[in-house]
Each structure stands twice: as C-alpha cells, then as structure tokens.
C-alpha positions as CSV (number, residue, x, y, z in Angstrom):
1,M,29.4,-17.1,14.6
2,R,27.3,-15.1,17.2
3,V,25.0,-12.4,16.8
4,A,23.2,-10.1,19.5
5,C,20.1,-8.3,17.8
6,L,18.9,-5.4,20.2
7,T,15.9,-3.2,19.8
8,F,13.7,-1.1,22.2
9,W,10.8,-1.0,19.4
10,F,10.1,-2.5,16.1
11,Y,9.5,-5.5,17.7
12,D,8.1,-7.6,14.5
13,Y,11.0,-6.6,12.5
14,T,13.6,-7.6,14.9
15,I,12.1,-10.8,15.7
16,Q,11.7,-11.7,12.0
17,M,15.2,-10.8,11.5
18,A,16.6,-12.8,14.2
19,N,14.2,-15.8,13.3
20,E,15.9,-16.1,9.9
21,L,19.5,-15.6,11.1
22,A,18.8,-18.5,13.7
23,R,18.7,-20.9,10.9
24,H,22.5,-19.9,10.1
25,T,24.2,-18.8,13.2
26,E,23.6,-18.3,17.0
27,V,21.6,-15.6,17.9
28,L,20.8,-13.6,21.1
29,L,17.6,-11.4,20.9
30,L,17.5,-8.6,23.2
31,L,13.8,-7.1,23.6
32,P,12.2,-4.9,26.1
33,D,9.6,-6.4,28.6
34,Y,7.1,-3.9,27.6
35,R,3.9,-5.3,25.7
36,S,6.4,-8.6,25.7
37,E,3.0,-10.8,25.8
38,E,2.1,-9.7,22.3
39,Y,5.1,-10.8,20.5
40,Q,6.9,-13.6,22.5
41,A,4.8,-16.5,20.6
42,S,6.3,-15.6,17.3
43,I,9.8,-16.0,18.5
44,D,11.8,-19.2,17.1
45,P,12.7,-21.5,19.9
46,A,16.4,-21.6,18.4
47,V,16.5,-18.0,19.1
48,K,18.0,-17.1,22.7
49,V,15.9,-14.2,24.0
50,H,16.4,-11.8,26.9
51,L,13.9,-9.3,28.2
52,F,14.8,-6.3,29.8
53,G,13.2,-4.1,32.3
54,Y,12.2,-1.3,29.9
55,S,8.8,-0.9,31.9
56,Q,10.7,-0.3,35.3
57,C,12.2,2.9,34.1
58,A,8.8,3.9,32.3
59,G,10.7,4.4,29.0
60,R,11.9,7.5,30.1
61,F,15.7,8.6,29.8
62,G,17.2,9.3,33.0
63,P,19.4,7.7,36.0
64,S,16.5,5.2,36.5
65,C,17.5,3.4,33.6
66,Y,21.0,2.6,34.4
67,P,20.1,-0.9,36.2
68,M,18.3,-1.6,32.5
69,L,21.2,-0.5,30.7
70,K,23.8,-2.8,33.1
71,D,21.5,-5.5,32.6
72,I,21.7,-5.5,28.8
73,V,25.5,-5.1,28.7
74,A,25.8,-8.0,31.1
75,A,23.7,-10.3,29.0
76,I,25.7,-9.3,25.9
77,D,28.8,-9.9,27.6
78,D,27.5,-13.6,28.8
79,F,26.7,-14.2,25.2
80,A,29.9,-12.8,23.8
81,P,28.8,-12.1,20.2
82,D,30.9,-11.5,17.2
83,V,28.6,-8.8,16.1
84,V,25.9,-6.4,17.9
85,H,23.1,-5.3,15.4
86,F,20.9,-2.7,16.8
87,Q,18.2,-0.8,15.4
88,V,18.0,2.8,15.7
89,N,15.0,3.8,17.6
90,N,15.4,4.9,21.3
91,P,17.6,7.7,23.1
92,M,18.5,4.7,25.5
93,L,21.1,4.0,22.6
94,C,23.1,7.1,23.6
95,P,24.6,6.0,27.0
96,L,24.5,2.2,25.9
97,L,26.3,2.3,22.6
98,P,29.6,3.5,24.1
99,M,29.3,0.7,26.7
100,L,29.3,-1.9,23.6
101,R,32.1,-0.5,21.7
102,K,34.2,-3.6,22.4
103,Y,32.1,-5.5,20.0
104,P,31.7,-4.8,16.2
105,L,28.5,-2.7,16.0
106,V,25.9,-2.6,13.2
107,A,23.0,-0.4,13.1
108,T,19.9,-0.5,11.1
109,F,18.2,2.9,10.4
110,H,14.5,2.8,9.9
111,D,14.1,6.6,9.6
112,I,17.5,8.6,9.0
113,E,16.1,12.2,10.2
114,P,13.1,13.3,12.0
115,H,9.7,13.5,10.0
116,P,8.4,16.9,9.5
117,G,6.1,17.9,12.4
118,E,8.0,15.6,14.6
119,D,11.0,17.6,15.2
120,R,9.9,20.6,17.5
121,L,12.6,23.4,18.4
122,L,13.8,23.3,22.1
123,D,11.4,20.2,22.6
124,I,13.3,17.7,24.9
125,G,12.1,14.5,22.9
126,S,13.2,16.1,19.7
127,L,16.8,17.0,21.0
128,L,17.1,13.3,22.4
129,Y,15.9,11.7,18.9
130,R,18.5,14.0,17.3
131,L,21.2,12.9,19.7
132,T,20.2,9.5,19.1
133,L,20.7,9.7,15.3
134,F,23.8,11.4,15.7
135,V,25.3,9.0,17.9
136,S,24.0,5.8,15.8
137,R,25.8,7.4,12.7
138,G,28.9,7.9,14.3
139,L,29.5,4.5,16.4
140,P,28.7,1.8,14.1
141,E,31.0,0.0,11.8
142,R,28.2,-0.8,9.2
143,I,25.0,0.8,8.5
144,F,21.5,-0.9,6.9
145,V,18.8,1.4,5.4
146,H,16.0,0.7,3.4
147,G,16.6,2.2,0.0
148,K,19.0,3.9,-2.2
149,V,17.6,7.3,-1.5
150,L,18.1,6.9,2.2
151,R,21.9,5.8,1.6
152,E,22.4,9.0,-0.5
153,T,20.9,11.3,2.2
154,L,23.3,9.8,4.8
155,V,26.2,10.1,2.5
156,K,25.4,13.6,1.1
157,D,23.6,15.3,4.0
158,Y,25.4,13.6,7.1
159,R,28.9,12.7,5.4
160,V,28.8,9.0,6.5
161,K,31.2,7.0,4.4
162,R,29.5,5.4,1.5
163,E,31.1,2.1,1.8
164,I,30.0,1.5,5.3
165,V,26.1,2.1,4.3
166,H,24.3,-0.9,2.9
167,V,20.9,-1.3,1.4
168,I,18.4,-3.8,2.2
169,P,14.8,-4.2,1.7
170,I,12.3,-3.6,4.5
171,G,11.3,-7.3,4.7
172,E,8.4,-8.9,5.9
173,H,7.8,-6.3,8.4
174,E,4.4,-6.4,10.5
175,V,3.1,-8.9,8.2
176,A,2.7,-12.1,10.5
177,P,0.9,-10.4,13.2
178,F,-2.1,-9.2,11.1
179,V,-2.2,-12.3,8.7
180,K,-2.4,-14.8,11.4
181,F,-5.8,-13.3,12.0
182,A,-6.7,-13.8,8.1
183,E,-10.1,-15.5,7.4
184,N,-9.5,-17.2,4.1
185,D,-9.5,-13.8,2.6
186,P,-13.0,-13.6,1.2
187,G,-11.9,-10.4,-1.0
188,P,-12.9,-6.9,-0.7
189,D,-15.9,-5.7,0.7
190,G,-17.1,-3.2,-1.7
191,R,-14.9,-0.6,-3.2
192,R,-12.6,0.6,-0.4
193,V,-9.4,2.6,0.1
194,L,-7.7,1.8,3.3
195,F,-5.4,4.4,4.8
196,F,-3.5,2.6,7.9
197,G,-1.1,3.4,10.4
198,R,0.0,6.3,12.5
199,I,-1.5,9.6,11.4
200,H,0.8,12.6,11.3
201,R,1.3,15.5,9.0
202,Y,3.9,13.8,6.7
203,K,1.5,11.1,6.1
204,G,-0.5,13.4,3.8
205,L,-4.2,12.1,5.2
206,D,-5.3,15.5,4.2
207,C,-4.3,14.9,0.4
208,L,-6.4,11.9,0.5
209,I,-9.5,13.7,2.0
210,R,-9.2,16.1,-0.6
211,A,-9.0,13.4,-3.4
212,E,-12.2,12.0,-2.0
213,P,-14.6,14.1,-4.2
214,L,-12.8,13.1,-7.2
215,I,-12.8,9.4,-6.2
216,T,-16.3,9.2,-5.5
217,H,-17.7,11.3,-8.7
218,E,-16.1,8.5,-10.6
219,V,-16.9,5.6,-8.2
220,P,-19.8,7.0,-6.2
221,D,-19.9,3.6,-4.0
222,A,-16.3,4.1,-3.0
223,R,-15.4,4.2,0.8
224,I,-12.4,6.0,2.4
225,V,-11.4,3.8,5.5
226,I,-9.1,5.7,8.0
227,A,-7.6,3.5,10.6
228,G,-5.0,4.7,12.8
229,T,-4.1,7.5,15.6
230,G,-1.4,10.0,16.4
231,E,-1.9,13.7,16.1
232,E,-5.0,15.5,17.2
233,F,-7.6,14.3,14.6
234,G,-10.0,17.3,14.7
235,R,-8.7,19.1,11.7
236,Y,-9.2,15.9,9.5
237,E,-12.6,15.6,10.9
238,E,-13.3,19.3,10.0
239,A,-12.3,18.5,6.3
240,M,-14.4,15.6,5.9
241,A,-17.4,16.9,7.7
242,G,-20.6,16.2,6.0
243,R,-19.1,13.4,3.6
244,D,-20.5,10.1,4.3
245,A,-17.7,8.5,2.0
246,F,-15.4,8.2,5.2
247,E,-15.3,5.3,7.8
248,V,-13.0,6.2,10.7
249,Y,-11.3,4.2,13.4
250,N,-9.2,6.8,15.0
251,Y,-7.4,4.5,17.8
252,R,-4.6,2.1,17.9
253,I,-6.0,-0.9,15.8
254,P,-5.6,-4.2,17.1
255,Y,-4.0,-7.1,15.0
256,E,-7.0,-9.0,14.6
257,E,-9.2,-5.7,13.7
258,G,-6.5,-4.7,11.4
259,A,-6.4,-7.9,9.4
260,R,-10.3,-7.5,8.8
261,L,-9.6,-4.0,7.5
262,F,-6.9,-5.2,5.3
263,E,-9.1,-8.1,3.8
264,Q,-12.1,-5.6,3.1
265,A,-9.7,-3.2,1.3
266,S,-9.4,-3.0,-2.6
267,V,-6.6,-0.6,-2.5
268,V,-4.1,0.6,0.5
269,A,-3.2,4.2,-0.3
270,L,-0.1,5.9,1.2
271,P,-0.3,9.5,0.2
272,Y,2.8,10.6,2.2
273,I,4.4,13.9,1.8
274,E,7.9,12.7,3.2
275,A,8.8,9.1,4.2
276,S,11.7,6.8,4.8
277,Q,10.2,3.6,4.2
278,S,6.8,2.1,5.4
279,G,5.7,-1.2,7.0
280,V,2.2,-0.8,5.7
281,I,3.4,-1.7,2.1
282,P,4.7,-5.2,3.0
283,T,1.4,-5.7,5.3
284,A,-0.7,-4.8,2.1
285,Y,1.4,-7.1,-0.1
286,G,0.9,-9.8,2.5
287,F,-3.1,-9.5,2.2
288,R,-2.4,-9.4,-1.7
289,R,-3.5,-5.9,-2.0
290,P,-2.3,-3.4,-4.1
291,V,-0.8,-0.1,-3.3
292,V,-1.1,3.7,-4.2
293,V,2.0,5.4,-2.9
294,T,3.8,8.8,-3.5
295,D,7.2,9.5,-5.0
296,V,8.9,10.2,-1.7
297,G,11.8,8.6,0.3
298,S,12.4,5.0,-0.8
299,L,8.8,4.1,-1.3
300,P,8.9,3.7,-4.8
301,E,11.9,1.3,-4.3
302,V,9.5,-1.4,-3.2
303,V,6.6,-0.6,-5.3
304,D,6.9,-1.7,-9.0
305,D,4.8,1.1,-10.8
306,G,1.9,-0.6,-12.8
307,V,2.5,-3.8,-11.6
308,T,2.4,-4.1,-7.7
309,G,0.2,-0.7,-7.5
310,Y,1.1,3.0,-8.6
311,V,3.3,5.6,-7.7
312,V,2.0,9.2,-7.9
313,P,3.6,12.4,-7.2
314,P,3.2,13.9,-3.5
315,R,0.8,16.6,-2.7
316,D,-1.3,16.0,-5.9
317,P,-4.7,15.1,-5.0
318,E,-5.6,14.7,-8.7
319,A,-3.0,12.1,-9.5
320,L,-3.9,10.3,-6.4
321,A,-7.5,10.2,-7.0
322,A,-6.8,9.1,-10.6
323,A,-4.7,6.2,-9.6
324,I,-7.0,5.0,-7.0
325,V,-10.1,5.2,-9.5
326,R,-8.1,3.2,-11.9
327,L,-7.8,0.3,-9.4
328,L,-11.3,0.4,-8.1
329,K,-12.8,0.3,-11.8
330,D,-10.5,-2.8,-12.6
331,P,-11.2,-5.6,-9.9
332,E,-9.4,-7.9,-11.8
333,G,-6.3,-5.6,-12.2
334,C,-6.7,-5.1,-8.5
335,R,-6.6,-8.8,-8.1
336,R,-3.4,-9.3,-10.5
337,M,-1.4,-6.5,-9.0
338,G,-2.2,-7.8,-5.3
339,E,-0.8,-11.3,-6.3
340,Q,2.3,-9.6,-7.8
341,G,3.0,-7.6,-4.5
342,Y,2.5,-10.9,-2.8
343,A,5.1,-12.7,-5.1
344,K,7.6,-9.6,-4.6
345,L,7.1,-10.0,-0.8
346,K,8.1,-13.6,-0.9
347,T,11.2,-13.1,-3.1
348,D,12.8,-9.8,-3.3
349,M,11.8,-8.7,0.2
350,A,11.8,-12.1,1.8
351,W,14.0,-12.5,5.2
352,S,15.6,-15.6,3.6
353,T,16.8,-13.1,0.9
354,I,18.0,-10.1,3.1
355,V,19.9,-12.5,5.7
356,G,22.7,-13.3,2.8
357,S,23.4,-9.4,2.9
358,L,23.4,-9.6,6.7
359,L,25.6,-12.3,7.2
360,A,28.0,-10.9,4.7
361,V,28.5,-7.7,6.3
362,Y,28.6,-9.5,10.0
363,R,31.7,-11.6,8.7
364,E,33.4,-8.5,7.1
365,V,33.4,-6.5,10.5
366,A,34.1,-9.4,12.9
367,S,37.0,-10.4,10.7
368,A,38.4,-7.1,10.3
369,R,38.1,-7.0,14.3
370,G,39.8,-10.4,14.5
371,R,36.7,-11.6,16.7
372,R,37.3,-15.0,18.6
373,G,40.7,-15.1,16.9
374,V,39.6,-16.7,13.5
375,P,41.4,-15.4,10.5
376,A,39.7,-13.4,7.8
377,D,39.8,-15.9,5.3
378,E,38.8,-18.8,7.5
379,A,36.0,-17.0,9.3
380,F,32.6,-18.2,10.4
381,T,32.8,-21.5,8.2
382,D,30.4,-22.8,11.1
383,A,27.7,-20.6,9.7
384,A,24.9,-23.1,7.6
385,P,24.8,-22.0,4.1
386,L,22.3,-19.9,2.7
387,P,19.7,-21.6,0.5
388,G,20.9,-22.1,-3.2
389,N,24.7,-21.1,-2.0
390,K,27.5,-23.6,-2.2
391,R,30.2,-23.6,0.6
C-alpha cells in the first residue's frame, strides 16, 4: 500500500504520522520548503520526502502558486498512492484538492471552524479559510478529528455524514522538537504556572491574569509565566500592570527555550474559552507536567480529571485558581499527575496506537475505489502487521 501525506503546516504532526506509517507501508511525505531546515532531521529515512516551493509564492494564494500546485500533483502522480491524506490548514487546498480527485482523499481537521476573533467579516484571509474548510469537508471520503465533540459538531452543524468521520487522539504532536532539548529534567524551578503558545482571545489568557491574585494569595511565591506571541499584547500588559508575579516572553519561543520553560514549570495552564484540541497538552505530558484545562472543545477528552490534571469551567477565574493552587500546594501530587500524563502520552496517545485506525480507514477507502486492482477481501496484505495484531 502507498500513502501520500500532504501538509502546508503542522510539520511535526505530519512527520510523526508519516514516520509511524512508514513502519507498515510506503509513504510519500509532501512538505513546504519554508523552514524545512528545522524539521528535516526528524524524518525517518524510510519516508520518501518531496519538498515543494511554498516560499516561491510567499505563501500567498494567487496565480503565482500554480507551479507549486503542479509540482505537488506531479510528485503524487509519480508516487501513484492508494490514498492521499492531507491536513486541513491552508487555502492552497481549494484549487489543489479537485486536481487530486482521482485518488481517495482522507483529511485531518485540526480545527473544524474558525476560532472566535479569527473570523473577521469581509476579511479576505477569513473568507479563504472558510472556503478551505468548506472544500475540505466536501471532497474527502473520510475525515479524522481529534475528539468526539468535534465529530458531533461536524455531523450536526455541518451535516457531514457520521459514518465518514473518525475520532483519533491528537498524538505526540510538538513533543519531540522540545524534548530533545531537555536537560535530565531537574524538576520545577519554584512554583511556576506556564501559559504557552499562540496568544489570541480564545486562549483565555485574561482569565488567567484575573486568577493571579487568587493564586498568589494562597501561594505567595507563585509565578505566572506567559510565553508566546499572537495578537496585540498591550491589553494583557495593562491588566497585569504593577504585579510582579508575572514573567513574560512575548515572542515566538524557540524549541530550546521552550524546553527550559516546560522543565521549570510545576503546572501548565490552558484557560481557553474555546478550542478544538491543543498541542500544548501532549507537550506538557512529554515533560511529565500536569495540566489545568477548561471544559471546551475536546480538551477534556485527553485530560483525565484528577489523574493527569484538572478540568475546570471556562471563564471562571476562581475555579481556575483553585485547581492551580491545589497542584502548587501538592508537589508530590504534581509529580504523580505528571507521570500519569506521560504514561497516557505513550499509550492512548501514541502514534503506534493511532496508526491502526489510520490504516483501517485507508484500506477501506482504497478497497472501495478498487485501487491497484486488489479485491477488497485481499487488499493490502503487503502492509506489516501492527504490534500485537495477528494476520
């Protein structure tokens, strides 16, 4: 069996997926040349790689992108895959997917609708994003999402047939690039709460800022570490003015520095007011750190409340502060929950677990199309058996 894995973003996610798939089948990984030096070393030698010229059209949707799209199609045609699996993340998919209709298409939606504050009326970028979501819902024969809540949204709000939507864990996304810089994990540096990643209104950072006095009242030496960039940061600075409990790194955090911040943290906080899923959770688990998340989207589906962290209501500074304080006052509980998060990452969320679901769907859609002339009941016996499975 041959699988072409295509992405314009989510580099680490797609690479980890391709690396594991390559243990069982032939894989072509199609990646943009933009920032390629950052991720090429993490690609398994068994994966065939094709870099396409995203930087040549400056990542802008328009006529200048046609040579890149033509190159992608030619590379896929040369590989002759049984399935094309793409990540929904770029308006380039709008003209590209119709060009690939001769192959069974499978999509992974990381977000199934725009986040609040990112969907601006009459903004060309927002309109293209909505068009991308629409095209990506209509053309694939199967869709993967990272949670049952997300599947229900697709089915009920967008009328996608339930039988074509499959739930898989988010996997070890954005773990390896950070963990490779870990320094034998000396343990938390004081009592530090880490907010990490893109900063936008839906991330609920203002709720964490409002929770800070409640946290430091109970744990006077607690530090709130904010690391990342995104929207204009001024309103957040204003809200925390005069408070010395905050430590701010308002820029794109390199992996090496990110590793240090996760190692120093006692707790990782995700006070989101809306979400699909988050790569921050598996990264926290990779560093054996417990998380405090809000009950939005499918975040609670990867957090075992009271086991790998705590789940609290959104927009509730008191509940957020109480959960964080509970962990900061219990270092042994923090350590235990962090270990349990790491165990979850390496079992339920492991790519070796996820790939079984991927291959089953690939076989189903390719057999239905009669790819490579293989009868459905004999299809793809060339794929290596999954660990623990008998053929």
